[in-house]
Every structure is written in structure tokens, then in C-alpha cells.
C-alpha positions in Angstrom: -6.1 -22.4 70.7 -4.4 -22.9 67.3 -1.8 -20.3 66.4 -3.0 -17.4 64.2 -1.5 -16.9 60.8 -0.6 -13.3 60.0 -0.4 -11.7 56.5 0.6 -8.1 55.9 0.6 -5.8 52.9 0.9 -2.0 52.8 -1.8 -0.6 55.0 -3.3 -3.7 56.6 -2.5 -6.8 58.6 -4.9 -9.7 58.9 -4.7 -12.6 61.4 -6.5 -15.8 60.6 -7.2 -18.9 62.7 -6.8 -22.3 61.0 -9.7 -23.4 63.2 -12.6 -22.5 60.9 -10.2 -20.6 58.6 -11.7 -17.7 60.5 -10.5 -14.1 60.2 -9.8 -12.9 63.8 -8.2 -9.5 63.3 -7.8 -6.8 60.7 -5.7 -3.9 61.7 -4.3 -0.8 59.9 -0.8 0.6 60.0 -1.6 2.4 63.2 -2.6 -0.9 64.8 -6.3 0.1 65.0 -8.6 -3.0 65.0 -11.6 -3.1 62.6 -13.0 -6.5 63.8 -14.9 -7.4 66.9 -13.1 -7.9 70.3 -15.1 -11.1 70.7 -16.2 -10.1 74.2 -17.6 -13.4 75.7 -20.3 -11.3 77.4 -21.9 -11.0 73.9 -20.4 -13.4 71.4 -17.1 -15.1 71.0 -17.1 -15.3 67.2 -15.1 -13.2 64.9 -15.9 -14.0 61.3 -17.0 -17.7 61.0 -17.4 -19.3 57.6 -20.8 -21.0 57.3 -20.8 -24.3 55.4 -22.6 -26.5 54.2 -25.6 -24.7 55.7 -26.5 -21.2 56.6 -28.6 -20.8 59.7 -30.8 -23.3 61.4 -32.4 -26.5 60.0 -35.9 -27.4 60.9 -35.4 -29.5 64.1 -31.7 -29.5 63.4 -32.2 -32.1 60.7 -32.4 -32.4 56.9 -33.6 -35.0 54.4 -31.7 -36.5 51.5 -34.2 -38.8 49.8 -35.4 -41.2 52.5 -32.4 -40.5 54.7 -32.3 -38.0 57.6 -29.2 -36.3 58.9 -28.5 -34.0 61.8 -26.4 -30.8 61.3 -25.8 -28.0 63.7 -26.6 -24.3 63.0 -24.3 -22.9 60.3 -22.7 -26.3 59.7 -19.4 -27.8 60.6 -16.7 -25.8 58.8 -16.5 -23.1 61.5 -15.5 -25.8 64.0 -13.1 -27.7 61.7 -9.3 -27.3 61.5 -8.3 -26.4 58.0 -5.0 -27.4 56.4 -2.7 -24.5 55.4 -1.9 -25.3 51.7 -0.2 -22.0 50.7 1.3 -19.2 52.8 3.2 -16.0 52.0 3.7 -12.5 53.2 0.4 -11.2 51.9 -1.6 -14.4 51.2 -2.7 -17.6 52.9 -4.9 -20.4 51.6 -6.7 -23.0 53.7 -8.3 -26.3 52.7 -10.9 -28.6 54.3 -11.9 -31.9 52.7 -14.5 -34.5 53.6 -13.7 -37.0 56.3 -15.4 -39.8 58.1 -16.7 -37.3 60.6 -18.1 -35.0 58.0 -19.6 -37.8 55.9 -21.6 -38.9 59.0 -23.6 -35.7 58.9 -23.1 -34.6 55.3 -22.6 -37.7 53.0 -20.7 -36.0 50.2 -17.1 -35.6 48.9 -16.1 -31.9 48.9 -13.1 -29.6 48.9 -13.6 -26.2 50.6 -10.8 -23.6 50.2 -10.5 -20.2 51.9 -8.0 -17.8 50.5 -7.1 -14.5 52.2 -5.1 -12.0 50.2 -4.1 -8.4 51.1 -3.8 -5.7 48.4 -3.3 -2.2 49.6 -6.3 -1.3 51.8 -8.3 -4.3 50.8 -8.6 -7.8 52.2 -9.8 -10.2 49.4 -11.5 -13.3 50.7 -12.4 -16.1 48.4 -14.3 -19.3 49.3 -14.1 -22.0 46.7 -16.1 -25.2 46.8 -15.2 -28.1 44.5 -17.0 -31.4 43.9 -14.6 -34.3 43.5 -17.5 -36.8 43.8 -19.7 -38.6 41.3 -23.1 -36.9 42.3 -24.3 -33.3 42.5 -23.0 -31.6 45.7 -25.7 -29.5 47.5 -24.4 -26.7 49.7 -24.9 -23.3 51.1 -22.1 -20.9 52.2 -22.1 -17.7 54.1 -19.6 -15.1 55.5 -20.2 -13.9 59.0 -17.8 -11.0 59.7 -18.3 -9.0 62.9 -16.9 -5.4 62.6 -16.1 -3.2 65.5 -19.0 -0.8 66.3 -17.9 1.9 66.6 -15.1 1.6 64.1 -11.7 3.1 65.1 -11.1 6.6 64.0 -13.4 8.8 66.1 -16.9 8.3 64.7 -19.5 7.9 67.4 -21.4 4.6 67.5 -24.8 6.4 67.1 -23.5 8.1 63.9 -22.7 4.8 62.1 -24.7 4.0 59.0 -24.9 1.0 56.6 -25.2 2.4 53.1 -26.3 0.0 50.3 -25.1 0.4 46.7 -28.6 0.3 45.5 -32.0 1.3 47.0 -33.5 -1.6 49.0 -37.3 -1.2 49.0 -38.1 -4.9 49.2 -39.5 -6.3 52.5 -37.1 -8.0 54.9 -37.4 -11.4 56.5 -37.1 -12.3 60.2 -36.3 -15.5 62.1 -38.5 -17.2 64.7 -37.0 -16.5 68.1 -37.8 -20.0 69.4 -36.2 -22.0 66.6 -34.3 -19.6 64.4 -36.3 -20.6 61.3 -37.3 -18.2 58.6 -40.8 -16.7 59.2 -43.3 -16.8 56.4 -44.3 -13.2 57.2 -42.4 -10.3 55.6 -41.7 -7.0 57.2 -41.2 -3.4 56.0 -37.6 -2.6 55.1 -35.7 -0.5 57.7 -33.7 0.9 54.8 -34.5 4.5 53.8 -33.4 4.8 50.2 -29.8 3.5 50.4 -29.3 3.9 54.1 -29.9 1.8 57.2 -29.3 3.4 60.7 -28.4 0.4 62.9 -29.9 0.5 66.3 -29.8 -2.2 69.1 -33.6 -2.3 69.0 -33.6 -3.6 65.4 -31.9 -6.8 66.7 -34.2 -7.6 69.6 -35.9 -10.0 67.2 -32.5 -11.5 65.9 -31.1 -10.8 62.5 -32.5 -8.7 59.7 -32.5 -10.8 56.5 -32.7 -9.8 52.9 -33.6 -12.6 50.5 -34.4 -10.1 47.7 -31.3 -8.1 47.7 -30.5 -5.6 45.0 -27.0 -4.5 46.2 -23.8 -6.4 46.1 -21.9 -4.0 48.2 -22.3 -1.8 51.3 -20.3 0.6 53.3 -20.4 0.9 57.1 -19.2 3.7 59.3 -19.7 7.2 60.5 -19.6 10.1 57.9 -16.2 11.8 58.1 -14.5 9.0 59.9 -13.0 5.6 58.9 -15.4 3.3 57.1 -15.5 -0.3 55.9 -16.5 -1.1 52.3 -17.8 -4.6 51.9 -18.2 -6.1 48.4 -19.9 -9.5 47.8 -20.6 -9.9 44.1 -21.4 -13.6 44.2 -23.9 -13.8 47.1 -27.6 -12.9 46.6 -28.7 -12.7 50.3 -27.6 -10.7 53.3 -28.0 -10.8 57.1 -27.2 -8.0 59.5 -27.0 -9.0 63.2 -25.7 -8.1 66.6 -26.3 -9.0 70.2 -28.3 -5.9 71.2 -25.9 -3.4 72.7 -22.7 -5.3 71.7 -19.7 -3.4 70.3 -19.9 -5.1 66.9 -22.1 -5.3 63.9 -22.2 -8.4 61.7 -22.8 -7.8 58.0 -23.2 -11.2 56.4 -23.2 -12.1 52.7 -25.0 -15.4 52.2 -25.6 -18.0 49.5 -28.3 -19.7 51.5 -30.6 -19.1 54.3 -32.3 -20.8 57.4 -35.0 -23.3 56.8 -38.4 -21.7 56.3 -40.8 -22.6 59.1 -42.4 -25.9 58.4 -39.9 -26.9 55.7 -39.6 -30.7 55.5 -38.5 -31.1 51.9 -35.3 -32.5 50.5 -32.2 -30.5 51.3 -31.5 -30.2 47.6 -34.7 -28.2 47.2 -34.1 -25.8 50.0 -34.1 -22.1 49.0 -30.5 -20.9 48.4 -28.9 -24.3 48.1 -26.4 -24.6 45.2 -26.2 -27.9 43.3 -22.6 -28.3 42.1 -22.1 -30.9 39.4 -19.3 -33.5 39.6 -15.9 -31.9 38.8 -17.3 -28.4 39.0 -16.1 -25.5 41.2 -17.9 -22.5 42.6 -16.2 -19.5 44.1 -17.8 -16.8 46.3 -15.9 -13.6 47.0 -15.9 -11.0 49.8 -13.7 -7.9 49.7 -13.2 -5.8 52.8 -11.7 -2.4 52.2 -10.7 0.1 54.9 -11.6 3.6 53.8 -9.4 6.0 55.8 -10.9 9.0 57.4 
């Protein structure tokens, strides 16, 4: 395992793995952990960064014109070692660029930077994609943080609630359990007004997916106990997932989504894919704030 890099400021300490530029730990001044314990009985991830795809591709493949490429679920960034390009007491910035290995499965020049910065009780995360090439760069990107459930601070697991900034009356989407592709059917929202009561039964059919999301922030936790506030101003989609019964809940802001069932079109036409013009840059932000009890 690569050595984790720690940053600290005020109330929080974050530890990030250069493998995937993945947040592994977020603790408060009392040493209480707000992220998953990554119990291998459930899932060994912590907070992978999903790039250049989010979710599954139809048959694990995608088309660019007449050419076909294979790409694993959630892309290759989460299994790539990032270069540390800046590091300080409260900030660290990682960079991944295209290589012979990435171009074999994703034939584009790109620069992906992940910056983690602590400020008071907030961890600011910024993912920045740049296109140094001569043709438009198609990509999706998602955050996949797994928060401890229950959070530290005394709130019972059954009392935890996900509260959306806006009412969420629109139907949700689901994934096919056989292939992980987006079902054409929609389902009634499990959100009542602003609030979702997570329950293991909700995740027997995999993730809950919002592709018509009104909110750009949520809070998670038990009333009267410590909570997490998650802001994601730049991502229009959201997934919430856990392995049923696991001691974590993933709240995942996405720019992109799994292939719809039967999708065989060009990758550049896939729902949620961004086309970044040459020399352009796109940043997606996620802010994690610990709200003390």
C-alpha cells in the first residue's frame, strides 16, 4: 500500500491515498472517524474518484466512431497512482495524466487534478479536468465517499436521515442487478419532502439514482448528534448506495451515469458526458463539513 498523506487544519485531519487520490480518513479533534472502516466483509473502498466513466458500460465497452474500447466500471482513475504536485499542512494536490496504458482504453490526452484543502470544519475537494489535446475530450466524473453509518457522536443508526436542500419529488432510477445498467423504468421517490430515511432494504436492488436532482447539497446524520453536510454545486446527478447492512452509506455526487440498458451509441452522446474543448478546463467541487453535535 502506498503511504497516506495527511493534512490538518483546526478541527479536522484528512488522510488521502495517492492510489486513486482517494480520501481514506476524515477525523475530528477527538480522533473520531467520519468515513467508512472499509470492512472487507462489505466493501474495501473509501471514497474513490470515478473517471472517465461513472458506473457500468454496456458489455463493458463503448464506441468512438467506428472504434470500440473496453473500460471497467467507474473507469481507471481509482486504480491509478497520482503524482503529488503540491503539499502543505492543510492542502494536497494530486495529478494524473494520460499514458500509454490509459490511451489503450481511452484514446485522449487529459490532465486530472484532485485537490484536498481543509478549512475549519470543512474539507474542500476539487476535481479539475483539463484538455491539452487537439480534439474535444469526452468524460464523466463522480465522487463516491462512504461515510460511517452511524456517524460518531452517539446518534443511533436507525435515527440517521439524509436531508436534501430542496424537495425531491421526481422519480428515481434503478440499475439492473445483472449488468449494472440504468433501467428504462422509473420508480417513485423514497424522499418525503426533503427527507430520506435510509434503510438496508432500499439497497437490495443496488443504488438509488437521481438523474433529475433539484438539490445541490444534503446533510446526513441523526438529529441532535454530529452530522455531515455535503455540498456538490457542480454535479447534477446523485447516487446513494450501501451494501445492505454495512456500517457505511455512500452519498455520491455525479456528472455522468451508467449506460442505459440497450445503449449502443457513441460515447460522446451518452447521457451525462461532458465534451471539453481543447485547452478548456472543468472543475467539479465537493465540500464535506462536519457539523458538531
